[in-house]
C-alpha positions as CSV (number, residue, x, y, z in Angstrom):
1,X,-142.4,13.6,139.5
2,X,-142.1,11.6,136.5
3,X,-143.3,7.8,136.4
4,X,-142.5,5.1,134.0
5,X,-145.8,3.3,133.6
6,X,-146.8,-0.2,132.4
7,X,-150.6,-0.4,131.7
8,X,-153.4,-2.4,129.9
9,X,-151.6,-5.6,130.8
10,X,-153.3,-8.7,129.5
11,X,-154.5,-11.1,132.5
12,X,-152.5,-13.8,130.6
13,X,-149.8,-12.8,128.3
14,X,-149.6,-14.0,124.6
15,X,-146.3,-14.5,122.7
16,X,-143.8,-11.6,123.4
17,X,-143.2,-11.5,119.5
18,X,-146.6,-9.9,119.2
19,X,-145.9,-7.0,121.5
20,X,-149.6,-6.8,122.2
21,X,-149.4,-7.9,125.9
22,X,-149.1,-4.5,127.6
23,X,-148.5,-0.6,126.9
24,X,-145.4,0.8,128.1
25,X,-145.4,4.5,129.0
26,X,-142.2,6.2,130.1
27,X,-142.1,9.7,131.5
28,X,-145.6,10.2,132.5
29,X,-146.2,13.3,135.0
30,X,-149.3,14.8,136.4
31,X,-149.4,17.6,139.0
32,X,-153.0,18.8,139.4
33,X,-156.4,18.2,139.0
34,X,-158.3,19.3,135.7
35,X,-161.4,21.6,136.6
36,X,-164.7,19.9,136.8
37,X,-168.2,21.6,135.9
38,X,-170.7,19.4,137.9
39,X,-174.6,19.0,137.5
40,X,-175.9,16.7,140.3
41,X,-179.3,15.8,141.2
42,X,-180.5,16.4,144.8
43,X,-180.8,12.8,145.6
44,X,-177.2,12.3,145.1
45,X,-174.6,12.7,147.7
46,X,-171.4,14.3,146.7
47,X,-168.1,14.2,148.5
48,X,-164.7,15.3,147.9
49,X,-161.6,14.1,150.1
50,X,-158.1,12.7,150.0
51,X,-159.1,9.7,151.9
52,X,-160.1,6.4,150.2
53,X,-163.5,6.3,149.2
54,X,-165.9,3.6,150.6
55,X,-165.8,1.7,147.1
56,X,-162.3,0.7,147.7
57,X,-163.1,-1.3,150.7
58,X,-163.7,-3.9,148.0
59,X,-160.1,-3.6,146.8
60,X,-161.4,-2.6,143.2
61,X,-158.8,-3.5,140.6
62,X,-158.9,-1.6,137.3
63,X,-158.3,-2.1,133.5
64,X,-155.1,0.0,133.4
65,X,-153.7,-1.7,136.5
66,X,-151.6,-0.7,139.6
67,X,-149.4,1.9,137.9
68,X,-152.6,4.1,137.6
69,X,-153.2,3.9,141.3
70,X,-149.4,4.7,141.8
71,X,-149.8,7.8,139.5
72,X,-152.8,8.9,141.3
73,X,-151.1,8.8,144.8
74,X,-148.2,10.5,143.4
75,X,-150.4,13.3,142.4
76,X,-152.2,13.4,145.9
77,X,-155.5,15.0,144.3
78,X,-158.7,14.8,145.8
79,X,-161.2,11.8,145.3
80,X,-164.6,12.9,143.9
81,X,-167.5,10.6,145.3
82,X,-170.9,10.4,144.3
83,X,-173.3,8.1,146.3
84,X,-176.9,7.2,145.5
85,X,-178.6,6.1,148.9
86,X,-180.3,2.7,149.1
87,X,-183.9,2.4,147.2
88,X,-183.3,5.6,145.3
89,X,-183.6,5.2,141.7
90,X,-182.6,8.4,139.6
91,X,-183.9,7.7,136.2
92,X,-185.1,11.1,135.0
93,X,-181.9,13.0,135.6
94,X,-178.1,12.3,135.6
95,X,-174.9,13.5,137.2
96,X,-173.0,15.4,134.5
97,X,-169.5,16.0,134.8
98,X,-167.7,18.1,132.2
99,X,-163.7,17.9,132.7
100,X,-162.4,20.9,130.6
101,X,-158.7,20.5,129.5
102,X,-156.7,23.9,128.6
103,X,-153.8,23.6,126.0
104,X,-150.9,22.5,128.2
105,X,-148.1,23.4,125.6
106,X,-146.6,19.9,125.0
107,X,-147.4,16.8,123.0
108,X,-146.9,13.4,124.5
109,X,-145.7,11.2,121.7
110,X,-146.5,7.5,122.0
111,X,-146.4,5.5,118.9
112,X,-145.6,1.8,117.7
113,X,-142.1,1.8,116.9
114,X,-140.5,-1.5,116.2
115,X,-143.3,-3.2,118.0
116,X,-142.8,-1.1,121.3
117,X,-144.4,2.0,122.6
118,X,-142.1,5.0,122.6
119,X,-143.0,8.2,124.5
120,X,-141.2,11.5,124.7
121,X,-142.9,13.5,127.4
122,X,-142.1,17.3,127.7
123,X,-144.5,18.5,130.4
124,X,-146.9,17.7,133.3
125,X,-150.4,16.8,132.5
126,X,-153.6,16.7,134.9
127,X,-155.2,13.9,136.6
128,X,-158.7,13.2,138.2
129,X,-160.2,10.6,140.6
130,X,-163.9,9.4,140.5
131,X,-165.8,7.0,142.9
132,X,-169.6,6.0,142.1
133,X,-170.9,4.1,145.0
134,X,-174.5,2.5,144.5
135,X,-176.1,1.3,147.7
136,X,-178.6,-1.6,147.5
137,X,-181.7,-1.2,145.2
138,X,-180.4,2.1,143.8
139,X,-179.9,3.6,140.3
140,X,-178.1,6.4,138.7
141,X,-176.7,7.7,135.4
142,X,-173.3,9.5,135.1
143,X,-172.1,11.4,132.2
144,X,-168.5,12.1,132.0
145,X,-167.5,14.7,129.3
146,X,-164.0,15.1,128.4
147,X,-163.4,18.4,126.4
148,X,-160.6,20.6,125.0
149,X,-160.1,23.0,122.1
150,X,-159.5,21.1,118.8
151,X,-155.8,22.5,118.6
152,X,-154.9,21.8,122.2
153,X,-152.4,19.5,123.5
154,X,-151.2,18.0,126.6
155,X,-152.0,14.9,128.8
156,X,-154.7,13.9,130.8
157,X,-155.5,11.1,133.1
158,X,-158.8,10.0,134.6
159,X,-159.4,7.0,137.0
160,X,-163.1,5.8,137.9
161,X,-163.9,3.1,140.2
162,X,-167.5,1.7,140.8
163,X,-169.3,-0.1,143.7
164,X,-172.4,-1.3,142.8
165,X,-174.4,-2.5,145.7
166,X,-177.1,-5.5,145.6
167,X,-179.5,-5.0,142.7
168,X,-178.3,-1.6,141.8
169,X,-177.6,-0.2,138.4
170,X,-175.3,2.2,136.9
171,X,-175.5,3.9,133.6
172,X,-171.9,5.2,132.9
173,X,-171.2,7.3,129.7
174,X,-167.7,8.6,129.0
175,X,-167.6,11.1,125.8
176,X,-164.0,12.1,124.8
177,X,-163.7,15.1,122.6
178,X,-160.0,16.1,123.3
179,X,-157.7,18.2,120.9
180,X,-156.0,16.8,118.2
181,X,-152.7,16.5,120.2
182,X,-153.9,15.3,123.5
183,X,-153.0,12.1,125.4
184,X,-155.7,10.5,127.7
185,X,-155.1,7.7,130.2
186,X,-158.7,6.6,131.0
187,X,-159.1,4.0,133.7
188,X,-162.1,1.9,135.0
189,X,-162.5,-0.4,137.7
190,X,-165.8,-1.9,138.9
191,X,-167.2,-4.4,141.5
192,X,-170.7,-5.8,141.5
193,X,-172.5,-7.3,144.3
194,X,-175.6,-9.7,143.7
195,X,-178.0,-8.6,140.8
196,X,-176.0,-5.4,140.4
197,X,-175.5,-4.1,136.8
198,X,-173.0,-1.7,135.2
199,X,-173.6,-0.3,131.8
200,X,-170.7,1.5,130.1
201,X,-171.0,3.6,127.0
202,X,-167.7,4.9,125.7
203,X,-167.3,7.3,122.7
204,X,-163.6,8.0,121.7
205,X,-164.0,10.8,119.0
206,X,-160.8,12.7,119.2
207,X,-157.4,12.8,120.6
208,X,-153.9,11.8,119.4
209,X,-153.4,9.0,121.9
210,X,-155.8,7.1,124.1
211,X,-155.0,4.4,126.4
212,X,-158.4,3.0,127.7
213,X,-158.6,0.3,130.5
214,X,-161.6,-1.2,132.1
215,X,-162.0,-4.3,134.5
216,X,-165.2,-5.0,136.3
217,X,-165.6,-8.1,138.8
218,X,-169.1,-9.8,138.8
219,X,-168.9,-11.1,142.0
220,X,-172.5,-11.3,143.2
221,X,-174.8,-14.0,141.7
222,X,-176.6,-12.7,138.4
223,X,-174.7,-9.5,138.4
224,X,-174.1,-8.2,134.8
225,X,-171.7,-6.0,132.7
226,X,-172.8,-4.5,129.3
227,X,-170.2,-2.3,127.3
228,X,-170.8,-0.3,124.2
229,X,-167.7,1.4,122.6
230,X,-167.6,3.5,119.4
231,X,-164.5,5.0,118.3
232,X,-163.0,7.0,115.3
233,X,-159.4,7.1,114.7
234,X,-157.7,9.2,111.9
235,X,-154.4,10.7,111.0
236,X,-152.0,9.3,113.3
237,X,-154.3,8.6,116.3
238,X,-153.0,5.7,118.6
239,X,-155.8,3.8,120.5
240,X,-154.9,1.2,123.1
241,X,-157.8,-0.8,124.9
242,X,-157.7,-3.4,127.4
243,X,-161.2,-4.7,128.6
244,X,-161.7,-7.5,131.1
245,X,-165.0,-8.8,132.3
246,X,-164.0,-10.9,135.5
247,X,-166.7,-13.3,136.3
248,X,-166.4,-14.9,139.9
249,X,-170.2,-15.1,140.9
250,X,-172.7,-17.8,139.6
251,X,-175.0,-16.9,136.7
252,X,-173.3,-13.7,135.9
253,X,-173.3,-12.2,132.4
254,X,-171.3,-9.7,130.2
255,X,-171.6,-8.4,126.9
256,X,-169.0,-6.2,125.0
257,X,-169.9,-4.5,121.6
258,X,-166.9,-2.6,120.2
259,X,-167.6,-0.7,116.7
260,X,-165.1,1.5,115.3
261,X,-163.6,3.3,112.1
262,X,-159.8,3.5,111.2
263,X,-158.6,6.0,108.6
264,X,-155.5,7.4,107.5
265,X,-152.2,6.0,109.2
266,X,-154.2,5.4,112.6
267,X,-153.3,2.5,114.8
268,X,-155.8,0.6,117.4
269,X,-155.1,-2.3,119.5
270,X,-158.1,-4.0,121.5
271,X,-157.5,-6.4,124.4
272,X,-161.0,-8.0,125.2
273,X,-160.9,-10.7,127.9
274,X,-163.8,-12.7,129.2
275,X,-162.5,-14.3,132.6
276,X,-164.4,-17.2,134.1
277,X,-163.1,-18.0,137.6
278,X,-163.7,-21.1,139.4
279,X,-167.1,-21.0,141.0
280,X,-169.0,-18.9,138.3
281,X,-171.0,-21.6,137.0
282,X,-173.8,-20.7,134.6
283,X,-171.9,-17.7,133.7
284,X,-172.4,-16.3,130.1
285,X,-169.7,-13.8,128.3
286,X,-170.2,-12.4,124.8
287,X,-167.8,-10.3,122.9
288,X,-168.1,-8.6,119.5
289,X,-166.1,-6.3,117.5
290,X,-166.7,-4.4,114.1
291,X,-164.1,-2.5,112.7
292,X,-164.2,-0.5,109.4
293,X,-161.0,0.0,107.6
294,X,-161.2,3.1,105.6
295,X,-157.5,3.1,104.1
296,X,-154.9,0.5,103.6
297,X,-152.5,2.4,105.8
298,X,-154.2,1.7,109.0
299,X,-153.1,-0.7,111.6
300,X,-155.8,-2.8,113.4
301,X,-154.7,-5.4,116.1
302,X,-157.1,-7.4,118.1
303,X,-156.8,-9.8,121.0
304,X,-160.2,-11.8,121.9
305,X,-159.4,-13.8,125.0
306,X,-161.5,-16.1,127.0
307,X,-160.0,-17.6,130.2
308,X,-161.8,-20.3,131.9
309,X,-161.6,-22.3,135.1
310,X,-165.0,-23.4,135.6
311,X,-166.7,-26.0,133.3
312,X,-170.4,-24.9,133.3
313,X,-169.9,-21.5,131.4
314,X,-170.6,-20.2,128.0
315,X,-168.0,-17.8,126.3
316,X,-168.3,-16.3,122.8
317,X,-166.3,-13.8,120.6
318,X,-166.3,-12.7,117.2
319,X,-165.1,-10.1,115.1
320,X,-165.9,-8.3,111.7
321,X,-162.9,-6.3,110.2
322,X,-162.6,-4.9,106.6
323,X,-163.7,-2.6,104.2
324,X,-167.3,-2.4,103.0
325,X,-168.7,-5.0,100.8
326,X,-168.6,-5.0,97.1
327,X,-172.1,-5.6,96.5
328,X,-173.2,-2.9,98.9
329,X,-171.0,-0.4,97.3
330,X,-172.2,-1.2,94.0
331,X,-176.0,-0.9,95.0
332,X,-175.2,2.5,96.6
333,X,-173.2,3.8,93.9
334,X,-175.9,2.7,91.4
335,X,-177.9,5.4,93.1
336,X,-175.8,8.3,92.7
337,X,-173.6,8.2,95.8
338,X,-169.7,8.3,95.4
339,X,-167.7,6.0,97.2
340,X,-166.1,8.6,99.6
341,X,-169.8,9.6,100.8
342,X,-170.7,6.1,101.2
343,X,-167.9,5.4,103.8
344,X,-168.4,8.7,105.5
345,X,-172.1,7.8,105.8
346,X,-171.2,4.2,106.9
347,X,-168.7,5.6,109.7
348,X,-171.2,8.1,110.9
349,X,-173.9,5.4,111.3
350,X,-171.5,3.2,113.4
351,X,-171.0,6.1,116.0
352,X,-174.5,7.1,115.9
353,X,-175.7,3.8,116.7
354,X,-173.7,4.0,120.0
355,X,-175.0,7.7,120.7
356,X,-178.6,6.5,120.5
357,X,-177.9,4.2,123.5
358,X,-177.0,7.1,125.8
359,X,-179.8,7.0,128.4
360,X,-179.6,10.6,129.3
361,X,-181.7,12.6,126.6
362,X,-179.9,15.8,127.1
363,X,-176.7,14.4,126.3
364,X,-178.1,12.3,123.5
365,X,-179.5,15.2,121.9
366,X,-176.5,17.2,122.2
367,X,-174.2,14.8,120.6
368,X,-176.8,13.8,117.8
369,X,-179.4,17.0,117.3
370,X,-181.0,15.4,114.3
371,X,-182.3,12.8,117.0
372,X,-184.9,15.2,118.2
373,X,-186.3,15.8,114.6
374,X,-186.5,12.0,114.1
375,X,-188.3,11.7,117.6
């Protein structure tokens, strides 16, 4: 079954002529799950069922939106649920999930043309669903690794929903190393009770088209969200992101740091929303984006949005977008480096800074082997 989708919708639309309110994806078709290789610590319960997970009792909404829920229902795939029991803190190991995608033999084209997304679908993709349930006073780390051969093509969709109980902590790492002609729909939704925290690290290192949505509701008092995103877009890559920190609880906090590199003819759109709902007094939200433009032919679009229905809150956003400072270039060139090497070094430094934040040592060293020598 093919579905026309509207995803990554802004919570409050801006001017239509900007064509930044949403992403439209016609002809999306998925049929079955991608294979998952799992390493699961003994303390964590694992279930696979077509029934809705306990996390959905909180009616968790996601960043991509209801069309992703509908796409999942069409496919009828199993939901993989990982639960950490109350009072159990797994800090020396991680749930490691490797999703491997074979070449599906088609390219889903989604490009900005005349201000609108246009897509030509010619095949069926793969879809997976995950639920992470953290009972009160628990903690766990989950590493999700999306991989495919460099020359592979196709379409993949992954939905992740999180229920974080009182005073629990989830460290979620998602690493994207797909083929040059792959399209990924990556969707996250979360619900945090009192004192709970969700920390998301997202690395986007390859893939032709990426549609990335995330919405976390900070419902409990003093609950918090931390997001660190690192991306590298090249050639004709298309990256569309929608991140929403939804504050409903008192004294909640959110922090989003987005750092990336655009080169060649790459396109990137980031929608970042800090949404203060009535009753979230004392809440604080911060959002910072740092984008390095390697070529004059790239397209960079950013919507930093603060919505406020509560007076006693603090919201901050900022962006640094452009090429390297001339003084820095002159300094490094005077020490024998050519300009291309300088840009490559600075691009790698941005990605490495995010990799260093990965809490799972095994994954961190795999992504950056030189870190072992530095240690």
